[in-house]
N, C-alpha and C positions, 0 to 999 in steps of 0.2 A: 605308488607313487615314490620316487627316489628321494631320499634326504635332501639331495641338491635341489631338486624341483620344488620341495616344500620350503627351501630357504628363498629360491627365488621369487616364489607366490607371496611369502611373507613380506618381501620389500617390496612388491607391486610389478617384478618382472615375471612376464607371461601370465598376469591376471586376466580374468574376463572383463570384457569392454562393455558400457552399457551407452545406449544412445535413444534418446526420446525423440519422436517424429509427432509432430501437432498437426491436426486437420486445418488449424487455422492459427494465428497467431496475434488476432486483434479481437478484444472482448470487452463487454461490460460487466461490472460485479455483479456477480448472481447467475451469470451465464454459464452453460456446460462448457468444460474444456475435454476435448477426446483426441485420442492418437492412439499410437502404440509405441511400447518399449521393447527395443531390441537388445538382448543380451547375447554377445557373442564369446564363447570360450577361449580361454588363452592356451598356453602351452601346456597346462596340465588340467587335471579334474578339479572343481572345486564345488563346495556346499555353499549355497546362497540362504541365508536366513530370511532375507525380505528384500523387496524392491520398494521403495519408497519415492514420492515426488513430494516436495516442500515448495510452497508458493512464499518467495523472499520479497523483502524490500528494506530498504534504509530509513533510519530516522535520526534526529538530532536530540541529544538531550545535554544537560547542563550539570555540571558537579565541580564543586570548589572553584568556582567563577571561569571554568575552562568548558568550550563545548566538544563534545564527541559525536563521532555517527557511528551508529551501530546497526548491523544486520538483524533482521528479525524474521523469524518464520512466521508467516500469517496464518498457515495452516499446513498440516502434513496428512498426507494419503498414502496407505499401505496397498500395494497391488497384488500382493500373492501370498502363498504359504510356502514354506521352505523347499526348495528344489536343488536339485544337482545339475551342473553345466559340465559337459566333458570337453576335451581337447578341441578346438574349432567348431564345435556345436554352435547352432543359431537358434534360440528360442525367443518367440515373439509373444508380448503381452498387451492385449488390448486394455485400455482404460476410460473412464470418464469420471467427471466430478464436476461440481458447481464451483465456480471461482467464488469465494468468500465475500459477503457484502462489504466488509471492512478494507477490501483490498484498495488501495488508493489509485487515483488517475495518474497515469504517465505524462503528467505535465511538469514544467518547471526542471528542478533537480530530482523529481521523483522517478526512480526506475523499478521495474518489477520483472522478477525472472522467475522459471521454474528450476530447482535443483532436483535432479535425478541421482539417486545412489543406490549402491548394492550393500546390504550389510552381509560382510563374509569374515567370519572369526579368523583370527591369526593373519590377517593379511591387510594390506592397504585397501581401503574401499574405494573402488572406481566411482566416478561421477560424470554428470553432463549436465550443461548449464545453456537454458533456453530462455532469452528475453522474449517478452510479450509486450503488447501495446494495451493499456486498459484506458477505454474511452468513458466520457462523464455519462452517469446515469441521467435520467429525465431529471430528478431532483437539482443536480450539481449544474446541468445545463441550463435549466430554468433560472437558477441562482446566478449563474455567470452572465447570462442574457440580460436580466433584469438589472445588474449593477451596471453592465455596459450602459444600457439605456438610461441611467440614471447618472451618467456622466463618471462613472468609476473605471479608472485604467488598471487592468491586472498587473501587479508589479513582481510579485513573488508566489510561487507556489512550493510548498516544501512539507514534509513531515516532521512533527516535533512529540517530545515525550507527552503522552496522556495527561490532563489534569488529574489531580489525585482522585476526584470523584467518577473518574472513568477508567482507572486502573485494572478494575476487576473485569471489564469489558476487553479492553484493548492495551498495548504498550504504548500506543501512537496514534495520533490524530493527523489529518491532513489539512493544511490551512491555506486558504486563498486570500492573498494580501493585495488590496487595492488602494490606490490614491485617488481623490477626487480631482480630475483632470479638467471637466468642464460641468456644465448645468448646475442645478440648485444648490449643490454641497459644496462647490469649488471654494476654498479659502476657509471653511468652515470645520474640516477634519483634517488631521495629518494622515490617518489612514482608517481602513476599515478592514476588518478580518472576518470570513465567513468559514465555518468548519461544520461540515456534516457528518453526522452520526446516524448510521442505519439502526433503524428500530423493527426493520422486517422488509420484504419486497414493496410495501406500499405506505410506508412511514419513516420519515427521518426527524432527528432532532437538529434544528439549525441554530449553531452557537454563533452570535455576531459579537464583535468587539470593536466598539468605536472609541478612537482616539480623538478627543477634541483638539483643535487647533489652539496654541497659546494666544490669549489675548490680554494684555497689560500684567501687573505685578501679581494680581491676586490669582490669575490663571497660572503664572510661573510657578508660584508656590503650590499649587493643585498639580502641576505636572510633576514638579520635584517628590511630591507625596504620592504619585499615581493616582490621583484623584480625578484626573482628567479623562479617565477610561471608563466607559461604561459597557455593561455587557447584558445582552439581550437573549433570551432563549424563546424559539417557537419550535412547536410541533407541526410538522407540515404532512399532509395526505396529498394524494395526487389530485385530490379535487381543489387543492390550495394552489396547484402551479398556474393556473390561468390568471390568479389575481395577486401573485408573488410580487410583483414590480409594484404594485400600489401598495402593497403591505409593508415593503421594505421602506418605500417612499414616507410612509406614515411614521415608521419606527425611527428612521433616520432624522426626520423633522423633530421630533421631540426631544433629540439629543443634539440638535444643532444650535 
């Protein structure tokens, strides 16, 4: 390889290109993602240390009274061992892996994508970005349906920095924020937040935050001190899904 071509490759001119092609673009967390990654050589021969695919999303965090949006890799998968790609050569690498259970649902402001990259020394690493749709699993769908049946309207869905107790598991959690629009809890809560943290394929931890509506001077002081917020923690298995609505009704009634 001439010095001129080495210089071009180091700044990304004539580099290999990568393109990931998925067999499907819609998933539920825990399902298998499969497809192929195509690598096409550029104008020069290059050595590729690895091909990696990372599952990305974004979440909001607060620092110094300001909000920041960070991109975070939910997981990373290595596809191959080191190899060489010649000028204009094409290589195809099949892959499959399970979408991590902690992957958020693509609702509200939440977006999820796959980032494919080639690790090439002394060169600009080429990449490819593929957006995917992540639908609610059985636990989340049951929670959304139960909340709607109880008169709660979904107002916002986003990912936020995980509470301190969960940072060893994940950097973020996805929150589903509801407001009582009708039914028995209208006028009793300002909002209700549901957070689903997977504990495996057949179990989740459901965190519920109930923000009670201000009534009178004493409640006003409670709100100022954040004493109007109540936190509920439930461990759910698939056997609990059929009775989730009545269980939520019971818990909400305790704090209304």
